[in-house]
PDB file of N, CA, C and O in Angstrom:
ATOM      1  N   UNK A   1    -101.578 -20.899 173.450  1.00  0.00           N
ATOM      2  CA  UNK A   1    -101.068 -19.678 173.146  1.00  0.00           C
ATOM      3  C   UNK A   1    -102.196 -19.573 171.729  1.00  0.00           C
ATOM      4  O   UNK A   1    -102.648 -18.576 171.166  1.00  0.00           O
ATOM      5  N   UNK A   2    -102.426 -21.171 171.437  1.00  0.00           N
ATOM      6  CA  UNK A   2    -103.362 -20.532 169.966  1.00  0.00           C
ATOM      7  C   UNK A   2    -104.766 -19.984 170.595  1.00  0.00           C
ATOM      8  O   UNK A   2    -105.588 -19.286 170.002  1.00  0.00           O
ATOM      9  N   UNK A   3    -104.834 -20.397 171.746  1.00  0.00           N
ATOM     10  CA  UNK A   3    -106.615 -19.598 172.014  1.00  0.00           C
ATOM     11  C   UNK A   3    -106.496 -18.533 172.310  1.00  0.00           C
ATOM     12  O   UNK A   3    -107.543 -17.902 172.166  1.00  0.00           O
ATOM     13  N   UNK A   4    -105.393 -17.771 172.811  1.00  0.00           N
ATOM     14  CA  UNK A   4    -105.185 -16.512 172.864  1.00  0.00           C
ATOM     15  C   UNK A   4    -105.454 -15.669 171.640  1.00  0.00           C
ATOM     16  O   UNK A   4    -106.249 -14.739 171.506  1.00  0.00           O
ATOM     17  N   UNK A   5    -104.439 -16.313 170.602  1.00  0.00           N
ATOM     18  CA  UNK A   5    -104.249 -15.778 169.006  1.00  0.00           C
ATOM     19  C   UNK A   5    -106.236 -15.646 168.453  1.00  0.00           C
ATOM     20  O   UNK A   5    -106.857 -14.632 168.132  1.00  0.00           O
ATOM     21  N   UNK A   6    -106.598 -16.717 168.519  1.00  0.00           N
ATOM     22  CA  UNK A   6    -107.864 -17.023 168.140  1.00  0.00           C
ATOM     23  C   UNK A   6    -109.044 -16.009 169.001  1.00  0.00           C
ATOM     24  O   UNK A   6    -109.804 -15.188 168.486  1.00  0.00           O
ATOM     25  N   UNK A   7    -108.940 -16.300 170.203  1.00  0.00           N
ATOM     26  CA  UNK A   7    -109.532 -14.908 170.932  1.00  0.00           C
ATOM     27  C   UNK A   7    -109.206 -13.619 170.308  1.00  0.00           C
ATOM     28  O   UNK A   7    -110.108 -13.110 169.642  1.00  0.00           O
ATOM     29  N   UNK A   8    -107.946 -12.915 170.408  1.00  0.00           N
ATOM     30  CA  UNK A   8    -108.003 -11.919 169.761  1.00  0.00           C
ATOM     31  C   UNK A   8    -108.335 -11.386 168.099  1.00  0.00           C
ATOM     32  O   UNK A   8    -108.606 -10.224 167.797  1.00  0.00           O
ATOM     33  N   UNK A   9    -108.261 -12.261 167.374  1.00  0.00           N
ATOM     34  CA  UNK A   9    -109.033 -12.691 166.252  1.00  0.00           C
ATOM     35  C   UNK A   9    -110.176 -12.308 165.743  1.00  0.00           C
ATOM     36  O   UNK A   9    -110.510 -11.566 164.819  1.00  0.00           O
ATOM     37  N   UNK A  10    -111.068 -13.384 167.037  1.00  0.00           N
ATOM     38  CA  UNK A  10    -112.611 -12.967 166.632  1.00  0.00           C
ATOM     39  C   UNK A  10    -112.993 -11.733 167.731  1.00  0.00           C
ATOM     40  O   UNK A  10    -114.153 -11.387 167.956  1.00  0.00           O
ATOM     41  N   UNK A  11    -112.116 -11.293 168.202  1.00  0.00           N
ATOM     42  CA  UNK A  11    -112.399  -9.970 169.138  1.00  0.00           C
ATOM     43  C   UNK A  11    -112.304  -8.491 167.990  1.00  0.00           C
ATOM     44  O   UNK A  11    -113.140  -7.590 168.054  1.00  0.00           O
ATOM     45  N   UNK A  12    -110.996  -8.484 166.867  1.00  0.00           N
ATOM     46  CA  UNK A  12    -110.917  -8.152 166.102  1.00  0.00           C
ATOM     47  C   UNK A  12    -111.683  -7.951 165.115  1.00  0.00           C
ATOM     48  O   UNK A  12    -111.636  -6.858 164.550  1.00  0.00           O
ATOM     49  N   UNK A  13    -112.576  -8.966 164.673  1.00  0.00           N
ATOM     50  CA  UNK A  13    -112.944  -9.228 163.596  1.00  0.00           C
ATOM     51  C   UNK A  13    -115.234  -8.514 164.095  1.00  0.00           C
ATOM     52  O   UNK A  13    -116.157  -7.989 163.473  1.00  0.00           O
ATOM     53  N   UNK A  14    -115.030  -8.910 165.201  1.00  0.00           N
ATOM     54  CA  UNK A  14    -115.887  -8.473 165.570  1.00  0.00           C
ATOM     55  C   UNK A  14    -116.222  -6.880 165.565  1.00  0.00           C
ATOM     56  O   UNK A  14    -117.285  -6.333 165.273  1.00  0.00           O
ATOM     57  N   UNK A  15    -115.254  -6.429 165.889  1.00  0.00           N
ATOM     58  CA  UNK A  15    -115.170  -4.531 166.435  1.00  0.00           C
ATOM     59  C   UNK A  15    -115.650  -4.160 164.805  1.00  0.00           C
ATOM     60  O   UNK A  15    -116.481  -3.291 164.543  1.00  0.00           O
ATOM     61  N   UNK A  16    -114.980  -4.964 163.830  1.00  0.00           N
ATOM     62  CA  UNK A  16    -115.415  -4.578 162.341  1.00  0.00           C
ATOM     63  C   UNK A  16    -116.379  -4.764 162.227  1.00  0.00           C
ATOM     64  O   UNK A  16    -117.039  -3.767 161.934  1.00  0.00           O
ATOM     65  N   UNK A  17    -117.022  -5.864 162.337  1.00  0.00           N
ATOM     66  CA  UNK A  17    -118.677  -5.950 161.720  1.00  0.00           C
ATOM     67  C   UNK A  17    -119.299  -5.513 162.747  1.00  0.00           C
ATOM     68  O   UNK A  17    -120.355  -6.142 162.673  1.00  0.00           O
ATOM     69  N   UNK A  18    -119.374  -4.800 163.748  1.00  0.00           N
ATOM     70  CA  UNK A  18    -120.188  -4.083 164.329  1.00  0.00           C
ATOM     71  C   UNK A  18    -120.995  -2.500 163.718  1.00  0.00           C
ATOM     72  O   UNK A  18    -122.200  -2.258 163.794  1.00  0.00           O
ATOM     73  N   UNK A  19    -120.175  -1.803 163.266  1.00  0.00           N
ATOM     74  CA  UNK A  19    -120.465  -0.604 162.354  1.00  0.00           C
ATOM     75  C   UNK A  19    -121.091  -0.885 161.294  1.00  0.00           C
ATOM     76  O   UNK A  19    -121.892  -0.072 160.832  1.00  0.00           O
ATOM     77  N   UNK A  20    -120.848  -2.133 160.669  1.00  0.00           N
ATOM     78  CA  UNK A  20    -121.210  -2.751 158.902  1.00  0.00           C
ATOM     79  C   UNK A  20    -122.499  -2.737 159.110  1.00  0.00           C
ATOM     80  O   UNK A  20    -123.362  -2.365 158.315  1.00  0.00           O
ATOM     81  N   UNK A  21    -122.678  -3.245 160.456  1.00  0.00           N
ATOM     82  CA  UNK A  21    -124.660  -4.067 160.412  1.00  0.00           C
ATOM     83  C   UNK A  21    -125.381  -2.842 160.229  1.00  0.00           C
ATOM     84  O   UNK A  21    -126.242  -2.912 159.352  1.00  0.00           O
ATOM     85  N   UNK A  22    -125.228  -1.328 161.029  1.00  0.00           N
ATOM     86  CA  UNK A  22    -126.310  -0.446 160.805  1.00  0.00           C
ATOM     87  C   UNK A  22    -126.174   0.104 159.094  1.00  0.00           C
ATOM     88  O   UNK A  22    -126.943   0.948 158.634  1.00  0.00           O
ATOM     89  N   UNK A  23    -125.198  -0.464 158.386  1.00  0.00           N
ATOM     90  CA  UNK A  23    -125.410  -0.099 156.811  1.00  0.00           C
ATOM     91  C   UNK A  23    -126.088  -1.168 156.020  1.00  0.00           C
ATOM     92  O   UNK A  23    -126.220  -1.180 154.796  1.00  0.00           O
ATOM     93  N   UNK A  24    -126.538  -2.146 156.955  1.00  0.00           N
ATOM     94  CA  UNK A  24    -127.251  -3.062 155.904  1.00  0.00           C
ATOM     95  C   UNK A  24    -128.750  -3.370 156.395  1.00  0.00           C
ATOM     96  O   UNK A  24    -129.134  -2.944 157.485  1.00  0.00           O
ATOM     97  N   UNK A  25    -129.404  -3.963 155.735  1.00  0.00           N
ATOM     98  CA  UNK A  25    -130.843  -4.166 156.049  1.00  0.00           C
ATOM     99  C   UNK A  25    -131.289  -5.421 154.999  1.00  0.00           C
ATOM    100  O   UNK A  25    -131.068  -5.420 153.788  1.00  0.00           O
ATOM    101  N   UNK A  26    -132.091  -6.673 155.893  1.00  0.00           N
ATOM    102  CA  UNK A  26    -132.823  -7.747 155.192  1.00  0.00           C
ATOM    103  C   UNK A  26    -133.891  -7.231 155.090  1.00  0.00           C
ATOM    104  O   UNK A  26    -134.704  -6.595 155.761  1.00  0.00           O
ATOM    105  N   UNK A  27    -133.652  -7.878 153.481  1.00  0.00           N
ATOM    106  CA  UNK A  27    -135.624  -7.819 152.976  1.00  0.00           C
ATOM    107  C   UNK A  27    -135.595  -9.060 152.807  1.00  0.00           C
ATOM    108  O   UNK A  27    -134.852  -9.528 151.944  1.00  0.00           O
ATOM    109  N   UNK A  28    -136.449  -9.928 153.645  1.00  0.00           N
ATOM    110  CA  UNK A  28    -136.698 -11.004 152.879  1.00  0.00           C
ATOM    111  C   UNK A  28    -135.581 -12.187 152.769  1.00  0.00           C
ATOM    112  O   UNK A  28    -134.976 -12.660 153.731  1.00  0.00           O
ATOM    113  N   UNK A  29    -135.496 -12.402 152.000  1.00  0.00           N
ATOM    114  CA  UNK A  29    -134.275 -13.214 151.732  1.00  0.00           C
ATOM    115  C   UNK A  29    -133.210 -12.411 150.855  1.00  0.00           C
ATOM    116  O   UNK A  29    -132.430 -13.000 150.107  1.00  0.00           O
ATOM    117  N   UNK A  30    -133.229 -11.197 150.981  1.00  0.00           N
ATOM    118  CA  UNK A  30    -132.232 -10.365 150.375  1.00  0.00           C
ATOM    119  C   UNK A  30    -131.489  -9.712 151.247  1.00  0.00           C
ATOM    120  O   UNK A  30    -131.728  -9.793 152.452  1.00  0.00           O
ATOM    121  N   UNK A  31    -130.366  -8.886 150.697  1.00  0.00           N
ATOM    122  CA  UNK A  31    -129.795  -8.351 152.033  1.00  0.00           C
ATOM    123  C   UNK A  31    -129.003  -7.469 151.413  1.00  0.00           C
ATOM    124  O   UNK A  31    -128.088  -7.874 150.696  1.00  0.00           O
ATOM    125  N   UNK A  32    -129.255  -6.066 151.610  1.00  0.00           N
ATOM    126  CA  UNK A  32    -129.138  -4.574 151.020  1.00  0.00           C
ATOM    127  C   UNK A  32    -128.320  -3.842 151.505  1.00  0.00           C
ATOM    128  O   UNK A  32    -128.649  -3.945 152.686  1.00  0.00           O
ATOM    129  N   UNK A  33    -127.156  -2.898 151.492  1.00  0.00           N
ATOM    130  CA  UNK A  33    -126.658  -2.499 151.946  1.00  0.00           C
ATOM    131  C   UNK A  33    -126.341  -1.164 151.166  1.00  0.00           C
ATOM    132  O   UNK A  33    -126.530  -1.158 149.950  1.00  0.00           O
ATOM    133  N   UNK A  34    -125.853   0.004 151.820  1.00  0.00           N
ATOM    134  CA  UNK A  34    -125.544   1.094 150.964  1.00  0.00           C
ATOM    135  C   UNK A  34    -124.110   0.788 151.102  1.00  0.00           C
ATOM    136  O   UNK A  34    -123.520  -0.162 151.619  1.00  0.00           O
ATOM    137  N   UNK A  35    -123.554   2.276 150.259  1.00  0.00           N
ATOM    138  CA  UNK A  35    -121.868   2.254 149.737  1.00  0.00           C
ATOM    139  C   UNK A  35    -121.836   1.044 148.942  1.00  0.00           C
ATOM    140  O   UNK A  35    -120.752   0.507 149.168  1.00  0.00           O
ATOM    141  N   UNK A  36    -122.512   0.360 148.117  1.00  0.00           N
ATOM    142  CA  UNK A  36    -122.047  -0.381 147.283  1.00  0.00           C
ATOM    143  C   UNK A  36    -121.048   0.058 145.993  1.00  0.00           C
ATOM    144  O   UNK A  36    -120.793   1.257 145.880  1.00  0.00           O
ATOM    145  N   UNK A  37    -120.543  -0.787 145.130  1.00  0.00           N
ATOM    146  CA  UNK A  37    -120.113  -0.203 144.185  1.00  0.00           C
ATOM    147  C   UNK A  37    -120.932   0.256 143.034  1.00  0.00           C
ATOM    148  O   UNK A  37    -120.597   1.171 142.282  1.00  0.00           O
ATOM    149  N   UNK A  38    -122.323  -0.625 142.920  1.00  0.00           N
ATOM    150  CA  UNK A  38    -123.364  -0.610 141.814  1.00  0.00           C
ATOM    151  C   UNK A  38    -124.335  -0.309 142.752  1.00  0.00           C
ATOM    152  O   UNK A  38    -124.595  -1.364 143.331  1.00  0.00           O
ATOM    153  N   UNK A  39    -125.026   0.630 143.213  1.00  0.00           N
ATOM    154  CA  UNK A  39    -126.026   0.935 144.602  1.00  0.00           C
ATOM    155  C   UNK A  39    -127.253   0.584 144.006  1.00  0.00           C
ATOM    156  O   UNK A  39    -127.571   0.602 142.817  1.00  0.00           O
ATOM    157  N   UNK A  40    -127.953   0.235 145.092  1.00  0.00           N
ATOM    158  CA  UNK A  40    -129.272  -0.271 144.371  1.00  0.00           C
ATOM    159  C   UNK A  40    -129.871   1.200 144.203  1.00  0.00           C
ATOM    160  O   UNK A  40    -129.635   2.143 144.959  1.00  0.00           O
ATOM    161  N   UNK A  41    -131.076   1.233 142.540  1.00  0.00           N
ATOM    162  CA  UNK A  41    -131.505   2.221 142.686  1.00  0.00           C
ATOM    163  C   UNK A  41    -133.040   2.311 143.783  1.00  0.00           C
ATOM    164  O   UNK A  41    -133.064   1.542 144.744  1.00  0.00           O
ATOM    165  N   UNK A  42    -134.186   3.223 143.568  1.00  0.00           N
ATOM    166  CA  UNK A  42    -135.186   2.971 144.685  1.00  0.00           C
ATOM    167  C   UNK A  42    -136.125   2.342 143.954  1.00  0.00           C
ATOM    168  O   UNK A  42    -137.194   2.305 144.564  1.00  0.00           O
ATOM    169  N   UNK A  43    -136.158   1.852 142.937  1.00  0.00           N
ATOM    170  CA  UNK A  43    -137.200   1.021 142.285  1.00  0.00           C
ATOM    171  C   UNK A  43    -136.958  -0.354 142.667  1.00  0.00           C
ATOM    172  O   UNK A  43    -137.899  -1.089 142.966  1.00  0.00           O
ATOM    173  N   UNK A  44    -135.251  -0.914 142.682  1.00  0.00           N
ATOM    174  CA  UNK A  44    -134.553  -1.663 143.244  1.00  0.00           C
ATOM    175  C   UNK A  44    -134.856  -2.768 144.599  1.00  0.00           C
ATOM    176  O   UNK A  44    -134.889  -3.941 144.974  1.00  0.00           O
ATOM    177  N   UNK A  45    -135.102  -0.832 145.087  1.00  0.00           N
ATOM    178  CA  UNK A  45    -135.396  -1.470 146.508  1.00  0.00           C
ATOM    179  C   UNK A  45    -136.682  -1.529 146.826  1.00  0.00           C
ATOM    180  O   UNK A  45    -136.999  -2.373 147.663  1.00  0.00           O
ATOM    181  N   UNK A  46    -137.612  -0.757 146.311  1.00  0.00           N
ATOM    182  CA  UNK A  46    -138.891  -1.315 146.621  1.00  0.00           C
ATOM    183  C   UNK A  46    -139.616  -2.767 146.084  1.00  0.00           C
ATOM    184  O   UNK A  46    -140.534  -3.355 146.656  1.00  0.00           O
ATOM    185  N   UNK A  47    -138.962  -3.158 144.865  1.00  0.00           N
ATOM    186  CA  UNK A  47    -139.032  -5.018 144.456  1.00  0.00           C
ATOM    187  C   UNK A  47    -138.557  -5.956 145.480  1.00  0.00           C
ATOM    188  O   UNK A  47    -139.182  -6.945 145.863  1.00  0.00           O
ATOM    189  N   UNK A  48    -137.007  -5.442 146.038  1.00  0.00           N
ATOM    190  CA  UNK A  48    -136.798  -6.384 147.442  1.00  0.00           C
ATOM    191  C   UNK A  48    -137.326  -6.199 148.411  1.00  0.00           C
ATOM    192  O   UNK A  48    -137.470  -7.136 149.197  1.00  0.00           O
ATOM    193  N   UNK A  49    -137.932  -4.592 148.784  1.00  0.00           N
ATOM    194  CA  UNK A  49    -138.222  -4.987 150.433  1.00  0.00           C
ATOM    195  C   UNK A  49    -139.856  -4.488 150.583  1.00  0.00           C
ATOM    196  O   UNK A  49    -140.607  -4.750 151.522  1.00  0.00           O
ATOM    197  N   UNK A  50    -140.214  -3.559 149.162  1.00  0.00           N
ATOM    198  CA  UNK A  50    -141.572  -3.297 149.558  1.00  0.00           C
ATOM    199  C   UNK A  50    -141.350  -1.954 149.774  1.00  0.00           C
ATOM    200  O   UNK A  50    -140.265  -1.392 149.920  1.00  0.00           O
ATOM    201  N   UNK A  51    -143.193  -1.170 149.788  1.00  0.00           N
ATOM    202  CA  UNK A  51    -143.040   0.213 150.295  1.00  0.00           C
ATOM    203  C   UNK A  51    -142.827   0.054 151.906  1.00  0.00           C
ATOM    204  O   UNK A  51    -143.258  -0.685 152.791  1.00  0.00           O
ATOM    205  N   UNK A  52    -141.895   1.192 151.794  1.00  0.00           N
ATOM    206  CA  UNK A  52    -141.751   1.597 153.543  1.00  0.00           C
ATOM    207  C   UNK A  52    -142.677   2.277 154.061  1.00  0.00           C
ATOM    208  O   UNK A  52    -143.495   3.025 153.525  1.00  0.00           O
ATOM    209  N   UNK A  53    -142.438   1.834 155.753  1.00  0.00           N
ATOM    210  CA  UNK A  53    -143.656   2.947 156.395  1.00  0.00           C
ATOM    211  C   UNK A  53    -143.822   4.261 156.416  1.00  0.00           C
ATOM    212  O   UNK A  53    -144.810   4.813 156.900  1.00  0.00           O
ATOM    213  N   UNK A  54    -142.645   4.964 155.772  1.00  0.00           N
ATOM    214  CA  UNK A  54    -142.978   6.404 155.215  1.00  0.00           C
ATOM    215  C   UNK A  54    -141.523   6.416 154.417  1.00  0.00           C
ATOM    216  O   UNK A  54    -140.639   5.639 154.056  1.00  0.00           O
ATOM    217  N   UNK A  55    -141.858   7.767 154.386  1.00  0.00           N
ATOM    218  CA  UNK A  55    -140.634   8.002 153.309  1.00  0.00           C
ATOM    219  C   UNK A  55    -140.669   9.649 152.764  1.00  0.00           C
ATOM    220  O   UNK A  55    -141.757   9.911 152.252  1.00  0.00           O
ATOM    221  N   UNK A  56    -139.761  10.730 152.771  1.00  0.00           N
ATOM    222  CA  UNK A  56    -140.105  11.974 152.013  1.00  0.00           C
ATOM    223  C   UNK A  56    -138.836  11.532 150.675  1.00  0.00           C
ATOM    224  O   UNK A  56    -138.345  10.488 150.247  1.00  0.00           O
ATOM    225  N   UNK A  57    -138.738  12.620 150.459  1.00  0.00           N
ATOM    226  CA  UNK A  57    -137.814  12.248 148.693  1.00  0.00           C
ATOM    227  C   UNK A  57    -136.746  11.376 149.090  1.00  0.00           C
ATOM    228  O   UNK A  57    -136.778  10.218 148.673  1.00  0.00           O
ATOM    229  N   UNK A  58    -135.744  11.774 149.877  1.00  0.00           N
ATOM    230  CA  UNK A  58    -134.645  11.054 149.871  1.00  0.00           C
ATOM    231  C   UNK A  58    -134.018  10.065 151.152  1.00  0.00           C
ATOM    232  O   UNK A  58    -132.869   9.664 151.336  1.00  0.00           O
ATOM    233  N   UNK A  59    -135.654   9.792 152.185  1.00  0.00           N
ATOM    234  CA  UNK A  59    -135.203   9.191 153.465  1.00  0.00           C
ATOM    235  C   UNK A  59    -136.942   8.268 153.665  1.00  0.00           C
ATOM    236  O   UNK A  59    -138.112   8.612 153.830  1.00  0.00           O
ATOM    237  N   UNK A  60    -136.087   6.833 153.506  1.00  0.00           N
ATOM    238  CA  UNK A  60    -137.150   6.399 153.766  1.00  0.00           C
ATOM    239  C   UNK A  60    -137.220   5.521 154.891  1.00  0.00           C
ATOM    240  O   UNK A  60    -136.184   4.896 155.120  1.00  0.00           O
ATOM    241  N   UNK A  61    -138.136   5.334 155.602  1.00  0.00           N
ATOM    242  CA  UNK A  61    -138.462   4.718 156.766  1.00  0.00           C
ATOM    243  C   UNK A  61    -138.485   3.118 157.203  1.00  0.00           C
ATOM    244  O   UNK A  61    -139.641   2.795 156.927  1.00  0.00           O
ATOM    245  N   UNK A  62    -138.198   2.612 157.434  1.00  0.00           N
ATOM    246  CA  UNK A  62    -138.930   1.134 157.426  1.00  0.00           C
ATOM    247  C   UNK A  62    -138.739   0.664 159.200  1.00  0.00           C
ATOM    248  O   UNK A  62    -137.734   0.501 159.892  1.00  0.00           O
ATOM    249  N   UNK A  63    -140.591   0.524 159.567  1.00  0.00           N
ATOM    250  CA  UNK A  63    -140.073   0.558 161.000  1.00  0.00           C
ATOM    251  C   UNK A  63    -139.813  -1.124 161.777  1.00  0.00           C
ATOM    252  O   UNK A  63    -139.155  -1.414 162.776  1.00  0.00           O
ATOM    253  N   UNK A  64    -140.666  -2.050 160.798  1.00  0.00           N
ATOM    254  CA  UNK A  64    -140.143  -3.186 161.279  1.00  0.00           C
ATOM    255  C   UNK A  64    -138.337  -3.621 161.194  1.00  0.00           C
ATOM    256  O   UNK A  64    -137.833  -4.327 162.068  1.00  0.00           O
ATOM    257  N   UNK A  65    -137.716  -3.203 160.292  1.00  0.00           N
ATOM    258  CA  UNK A  65    -136.226  -3.395 160.351  1.00  0.00           C
ATOM    259  C   UNK A  65    -135.775  -2.116 161.047  1.00  0.00           C
ATOM    260  O   UNK A  65    -134.549  -2.064 161.138  1.00  0.00           O
ATOM    261  N   UNK A  66    -136.379  -1.133 161.533  1.00  0.00           N
ATOM    262  CA  UNK A  66    -135.879   0.072 162.461  1.00  0.00           C
ATOM    263  C   UNK A  66    -134.792   0.926 161.485  1.00  0.00           C
ATOM    264  O   UNK A  66    -133.917   1.686 161.899  1.00  0.00           O
ATOM    265  N   UNK A  67    -135.074   0.610 160.139  1.00  0.00           N
ATOM    266  CA  UNK A  67    -133.497   1.105 159.417  1.00  0.00           C
ATOM    267  C   UNK A  67    -134.492   2.056 158.584  1.00  0.00           C
ATOM    268  O   UNK A  67    -135.674   1.864 158.301  1.00  0.00           O
ATOM    269  N   UNK A  68    -133.372   3.504 158.177  1.00  0.00           N
ATOM    270  CA  UNK A  68    -133.659   4.492 157.514  1.00  0.00           C
ATOM    271  C   UNK A  68    -132.944   4.499 156.431  1.00  0.00           C
ATOM    272  O   UNK A  68    -131.715   4.557 156.451  1.00  0.00           O
ATOM    273  N   UNK A  69    -133.764   4.429 155.200  1.00  0.00           N
ATOM    274  CA  UNK A  69    -132.544   4.551 153.988  1.00  0.00           C
ATOM    275  C   UNK A  69    -132.749   5.766 153.015  1.00  0.00           C
ATOM    276  O   UNK A  69    -133.654   6.208 152.308  1.00  0.00           O
ATOM    277  N   UNK A  70    -131.390   6.099 153.349  1.00  0.00           N
ATOM    278  CA  UNK A  70    -131.181   7.321 152.825  1.00  0.00           C
ATOM    279  C   UNK A  70    -130.536   7.348 151.113  1.00  0.00           C
ATOM    280  O   UNK A  70    -129.477   6.766 150.880  1.00  0.00           O
ATOM    281  N   UNK A  71    -131.161   7.950 150.193  1.00  0.00           N
ATOM    282  CA  UNK A  71    -130.904   8.307 148.792  1.00  0.00           C
ATOM    283  C   UNK A  71    -129.918   9.497 148.171  1.00  0.00           C
ATOM    284  O   UNK A  71    -129.993  10.623 148.663  1.00  0.00           O
ATOM    285  N   UNK A  72    -129.025   9.235 147.120  1.00  0.00           N
ATOM    286  CA  UNK A  72    -128.602  10.421 146.711  1.00  0.00           C
ATOM    287  C   UNK A  72    -129.827  11.142 145.659  1.00  0.00           C
ATOM    288  O   UNK A  72    -131.030  10.918 145.527  1.00  0.00           O
ATOM    289  N   UNK A  73    -128.804  12.184 144.953  1.00  0.00           N
ATOM    290  CA  UNK A  73    -129.895  12.373 143.676  1.00  0.00           C
ATOM    291  C   UNK A  73    -130.023  12.134 142.898  1.00  0.00           C
ATOM    292  O   UNK A  73    -130.705  12.780 142.103  1.00  0.00           O
ATOM    293  N   UNK A  74    -129.333  10.841 142.586  1.00  0.00           N
ATOM    294  CA  UNK A  74    -129.541  10.219 141.506  1.00  0.00           C
ATOM    295  C   UNK A  74    -130.464   9.292 141.905  1.00  0.00           C
ATOM    296  O   UNK A  74    -130.679   8.370 141.119  1.00  0.00           O
ATOM    297  N   UNK A  75    -131.173   9.324 143.135  1.00  0.00           N
ATOM    298  CA  UNK A  75    -132.008   8.292 143.455  1.00  0.00           C
ATOM    299  C   UNK A  75    -131.254   6.517 143.504  1.00  0.00           C
ATOM    300  O   UNK A  75    -131.824   5.462 143.225  1.00  0.00           O
ATOM    301  N   UNK A  76    -129.911   6.722 143.931  1.00  0.00           N
ATOM    302  CA  UNK A  76    -129.021   5.661 144.449  1.00  0.00           C
ATOM    303  C   UNK A  76    -129.042   5.327 145.763  1.00  0.00           C
ATOM    304  O   UNK A  76    -128.954   6.311 146.497  1.00  0.00           O
ATOM    305  N   UNK A  77    -129.157   3.935 146.498  1.00  0.00           N
ATOM    306  CA  UNK A  77    -128.911   3.968 148.049  1.00  0.00           C
ATOM    307  C   UNK A  77    -127.671   4.462 148.037  1.00  0.00           C
ATOM    308  O   UNK A  77    -126.699   3.974 147.460  1.00  0.00           O
ATOM    309  N   UNK A  78    -127.723   5.667 148.831  1.00  0.00           N
ATOM    310  CA  UNK A  78    -126.376   6.043 149.628  1.00  0.00           C
ATOM    311  C   UNK A  78    -125.962   5.660 150.494  1.00  0.00           C
ATOM    312  O   UNK A  78    -124.761   5.396 150.427  1.00  0.00           O
ATOM    313  N   UNK A  79    -126.664   5.402 151.789  1.00  0.00           N
ATOM    314  CA  UNK A  79    -126.322   4.964 152.940  1.00  0.00           C
ATOM    315  C   UNK A  79    -127.488   4.198 153.689  1.00  0.00           C
ATOM    316  O   UNK A  79    -128.613   4.404 153.234  1.00  0.00           O
ATOM    317  N   UNK A  80    -127.371   3.275 154.857  1.00  0.00           N
ATOM    318  CA  UNK A  80    -128.709   2.937 155.608  1.00  0.00           C
ATOM    319  C   UNK A  80    -128.325   3.377 157.032  1.00  0.00           C
ATOM    320  O   UNK A  80    -127.124   3.447 157.295  1.00  0.00           O
ATOM    321  N   UNK A  81    -129.104   3.636 157.839  1.00  0.00           N
ATOM    322  CA  UNK A  81    -129.100   4.264 159.475  1.00  0.00           C
ATOM    323  C   UNK A  81    -130.329   3.294 160.264  1.00  0.00           C
ATOM    324  O   UNK A  81    -131.409   2.820 159.912  1.00  0.00           O
ATOM    325  N   UNK A  82    -129.553   3.292 161.457  1.00  0.00           N
ATOM    326  CA  UNK A  82    -130.302   2.863 162.203  1.00  0.00           C
ATOM    327  C   UNK A  82    -131.225   4.023 163.205  1.00  0.00           C
ATOM    328  O   UNK A  82    -130.837   4.766 164.106  1.00  0.00           O
ATOM    329  N   UNK A  83    -132.748   3.784 162.544  1.00  0.00           N
ATOM    330  CA  UNK A  83    -133.691   4.296 163.195  1.00  0.00           C
ATOM    331  C   UNK A  83    -133.368   5.755 164.353  1.00  0.00           C
ATOM    332  O   UNK A  83    -133.311   6.983 164.303  1.00  0.00           O
ATOM    333  N   UNK A  84    -133.175   4.278 165.658  1.00  0.00           N
ATOM    334  CA  UNK A  84    -132.756   4.995 167.041  1.00  0.00           C
ATOM    335  C   UNK A  84    -131.559   5.749 166.792  1.00  0.00           C
ATOM    336  O   UNK A  84    -131.324   6.718 167.514  1.00  0.00           O
ATOM    337  N   UNK A  85    -130.899   5.486 166.016  1.00  0.00           N
ATOM    338  CA  UNK A  85    -129.313   6.371 165.986  1.00  0.00           C
ATOM    339  C   UNK A  85    -129.699   7.718 165.564  1.00  0.00           C
ATOM    340  O   UNK A  85    -129.135   8.618 166.185  1.00  0.00           O
ATOM    341  N   UNK A  86    -130.822   8.195 164.331  1.00  0.00           N
ATOM    342  CA  UNK A  86    -130.976   9.215 163.669  1.00  0.00           C
ATOM    343  C   UNK A  86    -131.402  10.253 164.488  1.00  0.00           C
ATOM    344  O   UNK A  86    -131.143  11.390 164.096  1.00  0.00           O
ATOM    345  N   UNK A  87    -132.279  10.055 166.031  1.00  0.00           N
ATOM    346  CA  UNK A  87    -133.192  10.657 167.025  1.00  0.00           C
ATOM    347  C   UNK A  87    -132.624  12.247 167.296  1.00  0.00           C
ATOM    348  O   UNK A  87    -133.208  12.984 168.091  1.00  0.00           O
TER     349      UNK A  87
END
């Protein structure tokens, strides 16, 4: 009985964690994420992650991580997308 409860817990926890992974990106020792209470500004992202592979005003692409960082009109990190999902 205990093993069944543990299995159900881990399955539920992994189902919740999978969508969150798209909204996170590792930059060296830093883990950044979109949708934070105090979002990172563009200059803070540059300090943690360096220059993106390519960028337009509000979408920065990091090829190595396969992520696109999307900023709002206040230059705050809004969310992070998987590059392959945005085609």
